[in-house]
Backbone bond lengths (Angstrom), bond angles and torsions (degrees), N, CA, C in turn:
res aa  C-N    CA-C-N  psi(-1)  N-CA   C-N-CA  omega(-1)  CA-C   N-CA-C  phi
1 M - - - 1.464 - - 1.519 109.65 -
2 N 1.291 117.89 131.89 1.453 121.90 -179.51 1.518 111.77 -78.58
3 K 1.313 114.56 155.91 1.453 120.39 169.73 1.523 107.89 -75.20
4 N 1.301 115.74 172.05 1.460 119.99 177.45 1.520 111.11 -64.64
5 A 1.315 116.19 149.27 1.464 121.00 174.83 1.522 108.13 -73.28
6 R 1.315 116.08 123.59 1.469 120.20 -178.91 1.524 112.02 -99.89
7 H 1.333 116.77 -25.97 1.468 120.81 177.27 1.525 107.72 -120.95
8 V 1.310 116.16 116.57 1.465 122.64 -179.32 1.523 109.06 -118.58
9 A 1.326 116.15 128.68 1.467 121.49 176.35 1.526 108.74 -112.16
10 I 1.321 116.05 147.18 1.467 120.28 -177.85 1.522 110.60 -136.01
11 I 1.334 115.77 130.20 1.462 121.87 170.20 1.524 106.49 -89.26
12 L 1.315 115.84 113.57 1.474 121.53 -173.24 1.523 110.28 -83.47
13 D 1.313 116.27 78.80 1.463 120.37 -174.73 1.526 110.86 -105.92
14 G 1.321 115.36 142.77 1.460 120.68 174.04 1.514 115.37 112.43
15 N 1.328 118.08 2.26 1.469 119.87 -179.68 1.525 112.16 -59.28
16 R 1.322 116.24 -46.47 1.471 120.18 -175.41 1.524 111.36 -69.23
17 R 1.321 116.58 -41.35 1.467 119.07 179.32 1.526 111.14 -66.26
18 F 1.322 116.04 -34.17 1.467 120.03 176.74 1.525 110.60 -62.76
19 A 1.329 116.07 -43.33 1.468 120.10 179.40 1.529 111.23 -64.07
20 K 1.329 116.58 -38.97 1.465 120.19 179.63 1.529 111.01 -61.68
21 R 1.327 116.30 -36.92 1.461 119.60 177.63 1.526 111.32 -60.52
22 L 1.317 115.27 -31.05 1.465 120.72 -179.33 1.518 112.15 -90.79
23 M 1.350 115.68 8.56 1.463 122.09 179.58 1.529 111.76 63.16
24 L 1.331 116.27 35.10 1.459 122.15 177.34 1.521 109.91 -109.20
25 E 1.333 116.38 165.24 1.456 119.19 172.71 1.527 107.86 -59.62
26 P 1.339 118.00 139.56 1.469 120.80 -174.33 1.520 114.20 -52.00
27 W 1.352 116.43 -42.34 1.464 118.61 -174.50 1.524 113.43 -69.57
28 K 1.344 116.89 -15.49 1.461 118.97 177.96 1.534 111.09 -65.03
29 G 1.321 116.17 -18.52 1.463 120.04 179.07 1.514 113.72 -63.26
30 H 1.335 117.23 -22.59 1.466 119.95 -179.11 1.526 111.67 -65.25
31 S 1.325 116.94 -27.83 1.469 119.80 177.07 1.524 110.74 -66.54
32 F 1.339 116.40 -40.38 1.462 119.95 176.74 1.526 110.09 -65.97
33 G 1.329 115.82 -38.74 1.461 120.27 178.92 1.510 112.12 -62.68
34 R 1.319 116.19 -38.68 1.471 120.75 178.06 1.519 110.76 -58.09
35 E 1.316 116.81 -44.24 1.461 120.84 -178.21 1.524 111.13 -60.61
36 K 1.325 116.90 -37.95 1.459 120.53 -179.47 1.523 111.61 -67.87
37 V 1.329 116.92 -38.49 1.466 120.30 177.49 1.522 109.91 -61.55
38 E 1.323 116.48 -44.81 1.464 120.59 -179.16 1.528 111.07 -64.37
39 E 1.335 117.01 -39.53 1.462 120.73 177.49 1.525 110.62 -62.45
40 L 1.323 115.61 -45.83 1.459 121.07 -176.87 1.523 111.42 -63.79
41 M 1.314 116.84 -38.78 1.461 120.45 178.13 1.524 111.21 -61.98
42 D 1.329 116.91 -27.29 1.463 121.07 -178.79 1.527 112.66 -74.65
43 Y 1.338 117.42 -34.31 1.462 118.11 -173.72 1.527 115.34 -112.46
44 A 1.321 118.77 -10.43 1.467 120.73 -175.36 1.526 112.43 -60.77
45 K 1.311 116.60 -41.55 1.468 120.16 -178.25 1.522 111.07 -61.45
46 D 1.328 117.22 -34.37 1.465 121.26 179.60 1.524 111.71 -66.67
47 L 1.329 116.89 -18.09 1.467 121.65 179.77 1.524 112.01 -95.19
48 G 1.317 117.16 9.52 1.460 120.77 177.52 1.514 114.80 92.49
49 I 1.328 117.01 0.85 1.467 121.13 179.83 1.528 108.83 -80.49
50 R 1.323 115.96 137.30 1.462 120.46 -179.79 1.526 112.77 -116.83
51 E 1.328 116.63 -10.10 1.464 119.62 178.80 1.520 108.83 -151.61
52 M 1.339 115.70 138.24 1.453 120.99 177.25 1.519 109.40 -133.33
53 T 1.324 115.15 143.40 1.461 121.03 176.38 1.522 108.22 -126.31
54 F 1.324 116.09 122.41 1.461 121.99 -178.70 1.527 109.63 -108.56
55 Y 1.334 116.45 125.47 1.468 121.16 176.85 1.520 107.31 -87.43
56 A 1.334 115.63 99.36 1.459 120.99 -171.74 1.522 114.19 -98.14
57 L 1.346 117.04 -33.42 1.467 119.98 -177.01 1.516 109.18 -158.94
58 S 1.322 116.32 124.74 1.464 120.79 -179.55 1.521 111.00 -95.96
59 V 1.324 115.52 162.55 1.466 119.31 175.66 1.524 109.82 -64.45
60 E 1.328 116.48 -31.84 1.460 120.08 177.77 1.529 111.02 -65.80
61 N 1.335 116.21 -37.75 1.470 120.20 176.35 1.519 111.16 -60.18
62 I 1.315 116.33 -42.21 1.464 120.73 -179.07 1.521 110.76 -62.46
63 D 1.325 116.15 -36.32 1.465 120.36 -178.76 1.525 112.72 -77.14
64 S 1.337 117.26 -29.23 1.466 119.65 -168.46 1.526 115.83 -110.61
65 R 1.327 118.66 -23.08 1.456 120.22 -174.93 1.531 111.03 -77.32
66 P 1.335 117.35 148.13 1.470 120.89 177.54 1.526 111.26 -58.14
67 K 1.314 115.56 148.11 1.466 120.76 -178.28 1.524 111.57 -57.17
68 L 1.323 116.55 -40.16 1.461 120.79 -178.84 1.525 111.00 -61.79
69 E 1.326 116.35 -40.84 1.462 119.80 179.45 1.524 110.99 -66.76
70 L 1.335 116.67 -43.63 1.460 119.61 179.42 1.523 111.27 -61.88
71 E 1.319 116.59 -41.64 1.466 119.63 179.21 1.527 110.84 -62.54
72 F 1.337 116.06 -39.62 1.465 119.57 178.03 1.529 110.28 -65.89
73 L 1.336 116.31 -42.54 1.461 120.51 -179.59 1.526 111.00 -64.54
74 Y 1.328 116.73 -42.03 1.465 119.81 177.30 1.529 110.25 -61.47
75 K 1.319 116.40 -36.95 1.468 120.57 177.94 1.530 110.37 -63.62
76 V 1.331 116.06 -41.85 1.461 120.58 177.67 1.525 110.14 -61.97
77 F 1.335 116.30 -44.36 1.466 120.19 178.31 1.526 111.01 -59.53
78 R 1.332 115.83 -48.38 1.473 119.88 -178.38 1.526 110.90 -56.62
79 E 1.323 115.58 -48.79 1.461 120.19 -177.74 1.528 110.99 -64.69
80 T 1.329 116.07 -40.06 1.461 120.37 -179.28 1.517 111.20 -62.96
81 F 1.328 116.14 -51.76 1.465 119.79 -176.10 1.526 111.72 -69.35
82 R 1.317 116.56 -35.62 1.462 120.29 -179.13 1.527 111.71 -70.53
83 D 1.345 115.93 -37.39 1.461 120.27 -172.78 1.524 113.96 -90.28
84 M 1.322 118.20 -1.79 1.461 119.63 179.96 1.528 110.09 -59.49
85 D 1.317 115.35 136.89 1.463 121.85 -177.42 1.526 109.30 -72.61
86 R 1.336 116.15 97.78 1.465 120.51 -177.36 1.529 112.05 -60.71
87 E 1.316 116.40 -42.67 1.466 119.69 -178.79 1.526 110.90 -60.94
88 K 1.316 116.21 -43.22 1.464 121.11 178.86 1.522 110.85 -64.97
89 M 1.326 117.18 -41.15 1.458 121.01 179.93 1.523 111.24 -64.26
90 M 1.325 116.85 -40.77 1.459 120.18 179.12 1.525 110.17 -67.52
91 R 1.314 116.63 -38.65 1.463 121.07 -179.63 1.527 111.02 -65.02
92 K 1.327 116.72 -37.18 1.464 121.34 -178.52 1.526 112.78 -91.61
93 G 1.322 117.19 -1.34 1.459 120.31 177.97 1.509 114.08 70.22
94 V 1.342 116.83 34.70 1.465 121.39 -178.11 1.531 110.44 -83.97
95 R 1.299 115.21 128.20 1.469 121.08 175.21 1.525 109.30 -111.63
96 M 1.314 116.69 128.23 1.459 122.38 179.15 1.525 109.93 -102.15
97 K 1.336 115.56 133.51 1.463 121.11 177.03 1.526 108.19 -134.63
98 F 1.309 116.24 146.93 1.459 121.39 179.65 1.520 108.89 -118.67
99 I 1.328 115.84 128.33 1.460 120.34 -178.76 1.529 108.84 -119.63
100 G 1.312 115.40 131.71 1.455 120.82 -177.61 1.512 109.95 141.59
101 D 1.301 116.04 -177.73 1.462 122.02 179.08 1.522 108.58 -90.55
102 L 1.318 116.17 86.61 1.462 120.92 -175.04 1.520 112.74 -64.90
103 S 1.327 117.71 -15.54 1.471 120.08 178.23 1.523 111.70 -65.67
104 L 1.333 117.16 -16.53 1.460 121.33 179.20 1.530 112.28 -81.71
105 L 1.320 117.22 -9.76 1.463 121.60 -178.25 1.525 111.01 -90.10
106 P 1.332 117.41 157.12 1.467 119.90 172.46 1.527 109.81 -55.47
107 S 1.319 116.86 145.28 1.465 120.78 -172.79 1.525 113.13 -58.77
108 D 1.337 117.75 -39.36 1.463 118.94 -178.69 1.522 111.83 -68.10
109 L 1.333 117.02 -35.68 1.459 120.82 177.57 1.527 110.03 -69.49
110 R 1.319 115.43 -40.35 1.464 119.99 178.26 1.533 110.47 -59.48
111 L 1.316 116.61 -43.48 1.461 120.86 179.15 1.525 111.41 -65.07
112 E 1.335 116.56 -35.00 1.470 120.36 177.63 1.527 110.30 -64.50
113 C 1.329 116.47 -39.93 1.467 121.09 177.56 1.524 110.72 -63.30
114 V 1.322 115.91 -47.54 1.465 120.98 -179.52 1.527 110.58 -61.58
115 R 1.314 116.67 -41.90 1.468 121.50 -179.49 1.529 110.99 -62.05
116 L 1.335 116.16 -44.74 1.460 120.23 -179.00 1.527 110.97 -66.06
117 E 1.320 116.76 -39.00 1.461 120.74 176.40 1.522 110.77 -60.26
118 E 1.315 115.78 -47.90 1.465 120.49 -177.42 1.521 111.76 -64.66
119 E 1.322 116.71 -40.49 1.465 120.62 -177.47 1.523 112.41 -65.84
120 T 1.329 117.61 -27.50 1.467 121.25 -176.46 1.526 112.95 -110.18
121 S 1.321 117.60 8.16 1.469 121.46 -173.30 1.524 113.44 -62.81
122 G 1.331 117.59 -21.84 1.458 120.24 -179.93 1.515 113.98 -85.99
123 N 1.326 117.78 -3.91 1.465 121.77 -179.35 1.526 110.82 -90.54
124 S 1.334 116.44 154.14 1.467 119.01 -177.92 1.528 114.25 -150.03
125 E 1.333 118.29 -2.11 1.464 119.84 -176.36 1.524 112.71 -71.76
126 F 1.326 116.59 -33.39 1.469 120.58 -178.55 1.521 107.93 -147.08
127 V 1.326 116.61 117.08 1.467 122.12 -175.81 1.522 109.83 -103.42
128 V 1.326 115.97 131.15 1.462 121.88 177.22 1.524 108.41 -119.92
129 N 1.331 116.13 115.05 1.461 122.18 176.96 1.520 109.10 -100.12
130 I 1.320 116.58 127.13 1.459 121.36 176.38 1.522 107.90 -106.83
131 A 1.328 116.61 113.01 1.466 121.28 177.84 1.517 108.13 -85.73
132 V 1.322 115.99 105.77 1.462 121.73 -176.53 1.520 107.99 -132.65
133 A 1.349 116.26 136.03 1.464 120.93 -170.85 1.525 107.98 54.62
134 Y 1.330 114.63 42.63 1.464 121.48 -174.11 1.525 111.67 -107.61
135 G 1.320 114.84 143.91 1.459 122.37 171.61 1.516 107.93 -148.65
136 G 1.316 117.61 129.57 1.454 120.80 -176.41 1.518 113.96 -63.04
137 R 1.316 117.40 -44.04 1.464 119.66 179.13 1.518 110.47 -67.63
138 Q 1.327 116.25 -38.71 1.463 120.02 177.26 1.531 110.77 -63.40
139 E 1.322 116.14 -36.16 1.464 120.35 177.78 1.528 110.89 -62.68
140 L 1.320 116.48 -41.15 1.463 120.53 179.05 1.525 111.31 -65.23
141 V 1.328 116.42 -40.23 1.469 120.19 177.24 1.526 110.13 -62.04
142 E 1.327 116.52 -43.18 1.463 120.54 179.23 1.526 110.92 -64.09
143 A 1.331 117.13 -37.33 1.464 120.53 177.77 1.526 110.69 -63.01
144 V 1.329 116.48 -41.80 1.465 120.37 178.00 1.526 110.23 -62.30
145 R 1.322 116.58 -42.37 1.470 120.39 178.57 1.529 110.86 -59.69
146 R 1.315 116.18 -43.18 1.463 119.94 -179.91 1.522 110.91 -63.05
147 I 1.327 115.81 -40.81 1.464 120.24 179.80 1.524 110.45 -65.64
148 V 1.329 116.47 -43.29 1.466 120.72 178.71 1.525 110.34 -61.72
149 D 1.328 116.90 -42.00 1.466 121.22 179.75 1.524 111.96 -60.78
150 K 1.325 116.49 -27.92 1.466 120.89 179.47 1.524 112.10 -84.16
151 K 1.335 115.67 -0.13 1.467 121.91 178.11 1.537 111.54 55.23
152 V 1.318 114.53 45.65 1.463 121.11 178.17 1.523 109.27 -78.87
153 S 1.319 117.35 136.25 1.465 120.47 178.39 1.520 109.59 -74.00
154 S 1.326 116.49 156.75 1.468 120.78 -177.71 1.519 111.93 -60.08
155 G 1.316 116.86 -31.87 1.459 120.18 -179.50 1.517 113.52 -70.20
156 E 1.316 116.33 -18.23 1.467 120.75 -179.67 1.524 112.81 -90.52
157 V 1.328 116.71 -11.70 1.466 120.16 -178.13 1.528 109.84 -72.20
158 C 1.320 116.39 127.44 1.462 121.83 -179.64 1.527 108.56 -150.22
159 L 1.320 116.24 173.63 1.459 120.39 -178.91 1.526 111.84 -59.50
160 E 1.327 115.92 -40.46 1.463 119.37 -178.72 1.521 111.39 -63.98
161 L 1.338 116.87 -38.05 1.460 120.71 179.82 1.525 110.52 -66.09
162 V 1.329 116.40 -43.03 1.465 120.03 177.40 1.523 109.82 -61.98
163 R 1.321 116.60 -47.73 1.475 121.05 -179.85 1.523 111.55 -55.69
164 D 1.316 116.27 -44.45 1.465 120.47 -175.84 1.526 113.12 -70.76
165 N 1.327 117.54 -11.41 1.462 120.67 179.28 1.524 112.82 -108.02
166 L 1.325 116.72 8.47 1.461 121.27 175.59 1.522 110.04 -82.36
167 Y 1.317 116.48 165.50 1.465 119.83 173.34 1.525 110.01 -59.79
168 L 1.345 115.20 -39.39 1.461 122.20 -176.88 1.520 108.69 -124.88
169 S 1.323 117.20 120.79 1.461 120.18 -177.32 1.525 112.82 -94.50
170 S 1.328 118.01 -19.69 1.463 120.35 179.95 1.528 110.77 -82.61
171 E 1.335 115.66 158.33 1.464 121.63 -175.67 1.528 110.47 -115.59
172 P 1.322 118.31 126.87 1.472 120.48 179.05 1.526 111.60 -67.06
173 D 1.314 116.31 138.76 1.460 120.13 172.39 1.523 109.83 -72.27
174 M 1.318 116.05 -37.45 1.456 120.34 -179.83 1.521 110.33 -143.36
175 I 1.331 114.70 148.82 1.461 121.53 178.04 1.524 107.89 -125.38
176 I 1.313 115.94 127.25 1.461 122.36 179.23 1.520 108.52 -108.60
177 R 1.328 115.96 134.55 1.461 119.70 171.79 1.521 108.55 -122.39
178 T 1.316 115.87 122.30 1.457 120.73 175.35 1.528 109.42 -90.74
179 G 1.327 116.27 171.70 1.460 120.21 173.16 1.512 116.14 95.70
180 G 1.338 118.03 -2.25 1.456 120.34 173.81 1.515 117.00 87.73
181 E 1.325 118.32 -11.35 1.464 120.32 179.56 1.523 109.83 -82.83
182 K 1.339 115.89 148.02 1.463 120.99 -178.69 1.526 109.89 -121.55
183 R 1.312 115.37 70.13 1.463 122.22 175.64 1.520 108.02 -151.08
184 I 1.345 116.21 162.31 1.464 119.36 -173.12 1.524 112.51 -93.10
185 S 1.334 118.34 -17.66 1.469 122.85 172.72 1.530 113.72 52.68
186 N 1.336 115.97 45.06 1.470 120.59 172.33 1.526 111.95 63.60
187 F 1.325 116.81 31.41 1.466 121.43 -177.00 1.524 111.21 -107.62
188 L 1.307 116.55 115.88 1.462 124.20 175.07 1.530 113.41 48.99
189 P 1.337 118.75 53.29 1.464 120.39 -178.39 1.522 113.65 -63.39
190 F 1.322 117.35 -31.21 1.466 121.14 178.92 1.527 110.29 -83.96
191 Q 1.324 116.31 -52.71 1.464 120.81 -175.43 1.523 112.45 -68.18
192 G 1.327 116.82 -29.51 1.456 120.41 -176.09 1.516 114.62 -94.74
193 A 1.329 117.07 16.84 1.469 120.81 -176.06 1.525 112.40 -56.18
194 Y 1.320 117.56 -36.51 1.462 121.12 -177.97 1.531 112.54 -119.22
195 S 1.302 116.36 18.05 1.466 120.00 177.48 1.525 110.24 -72.44
196 E 1.315 115.90 152.15 1.458 121.40 173.36 1.528 108.06 -88.48
197 W 1.336 115.86 129.08 1.466 120.62 -176.19 1.530 111.02 -100.32
198 F 1.332 114.28 143.29 1.463 122.00 175.63 1.529 108.29 -132.96
199 F 1.330 116.24 122.04 1.464 121.36 -179.14 1.527 108.86 -109.66
200 L 1.323 115.85 120.51 1.462 121.48 -177.70 1.520 110.79 -111.38
201 D 1.323 116.40 141.78 1.465 120.89 178.52 1.525 112.29 -75.50
202 K 1.304 117.31 -22.82 1.467 120.82 -179.11 1.525 111.42 -62.12
203 M 1.336 116.15 143.35 1.451 120.33 170.41 1.542 108.48 -71.12
204 W 1.334 116.75 154.48 1.462 118.65 -176.90 1.533 113.30 -55.58
205 P 1.328 120.98 -43.66 1.467 119.54 179.88 1.531 113.55 -63.62
206 E 1.339 117.55 -13.66 1.464 121.41 179.09 1.527 112.32 -92.02
207 F 1.311 116.94 -6.32 1.465 122.34 -175.80 1.524 110.49 -65.44
208 E 1.344 115.89 133.47 1.461 120.96 -178.38 1.527 110.82 -125.59
209 R 1.297 115.23 165.97 1.462 121.22 178.53 1.530 110.97 -53.12
210 E 1.336 116.19 -40.01 1.463 120.58 -178.40 1.531 111.50 -61.82
211 D 1.323 116.93 -32.83 1.465 120.11 178.44 1.524 110.62 -66.34
212 L 1.318 116.30 -41.74 1.462 119.89 178.47 1.522 110.72 -66.50
213 V 1.315 116.77 -43.07 1.464 120.72 178.58 1.525 110.51 -59.24
214 E 1.328 116.72 -42.69 1.464 120.72 179.61 1.523 111.03 -62.50
215 C 1.325 117.12 -41.89 1.470 120.71 178.02 1.524 110.69 -64.68
216 L 1.321 116.99 -41.60 1.462 120.88 179.88 1.523 111.21 -64.28
217 E 1.313 117.09 -39.54 1.463 120.55 178.58 1.522 110.61 -67.64
218 S 1.323 116.76 -40.25 1.463 120.66 177.67 1.524 110.67 -65.24
219 F 1.322 116.51 -37.54 1.464 121.08 178.37 1.528 111.07 -58.36
220 K 1.315 116.81 -40.28 1.464 121.08 -179.08 1.524 112.05 -61.27
221 E 1.336 116.35 -28.39 1.458 120.88 -176.48 1.527 112.92 -86.86
222 R 1.301 117.18 -13.25 1.466 119.97 -177.00 1.528 111.16 -80.84
223 K 1.318 114.99 145.05 1.465 121.29 175.94 1.520 107.97 -97.34
224 R 1.301 116.32 114.64 1.460 121.17 -177.68 1.527 109.41 -93.11
225 N 1.328 115.88 121.58 1.464 120.90 -176.87 1.520 113.59 -98.67
226 F 1.332 116.62 -15.00 1.462 121.46 -179.24 1.531 112.17 50.84
227 G 1.338 115.20 42.19 1.453 120.93 175.13 1.510 115.36 85.56
228 E 1.318 118.20 -3.30 1.469 120.43 -177.01 1.524 111.35 -77.45
């Protein structure tokens, strides 16, 4: 029997399709998605989770999405990060971290991310990683660059060294993808090597506490072999 999942990662898929169902512009779905992230942050710790990673925006999204949609999404990010209840976060020990190539973001949004990270850097009870401007293969390339810059000899290169030079060094116990698709979409290819995957048909804005509880209960029943 497995222990409880302490690190849960989620691919937030289905925002645009959810909005289309409501006869709205596709990008308006990101506002509904934001609300779900905030709800989940409120109750996840009560379920035994100590770290969460949300896949909010990929590097591929930045390259392919219409400018209007990206501008709307950046606006949602700005409002979300700016309006977060700092007092509540400090009281609950929430630490915010951003993983990805933040240089791809508008400068004001990038500064908002850095500010939020710094303000919560002393907290450790509940860690929230936001993967924004993120790509798993790009992360690996950046890790190699960091290692090369340190002039590490080939004999010193090992899995632990690569892990420690990634944007995210911790490994999710389970990864949930909403929206009905069954692919990993360049998300945490190194860290998620032995994660348990759960694919849900629900769109992200439809995700409820009961869905997370069901995944957590199913996780307990799975036998994790870690490649053996």
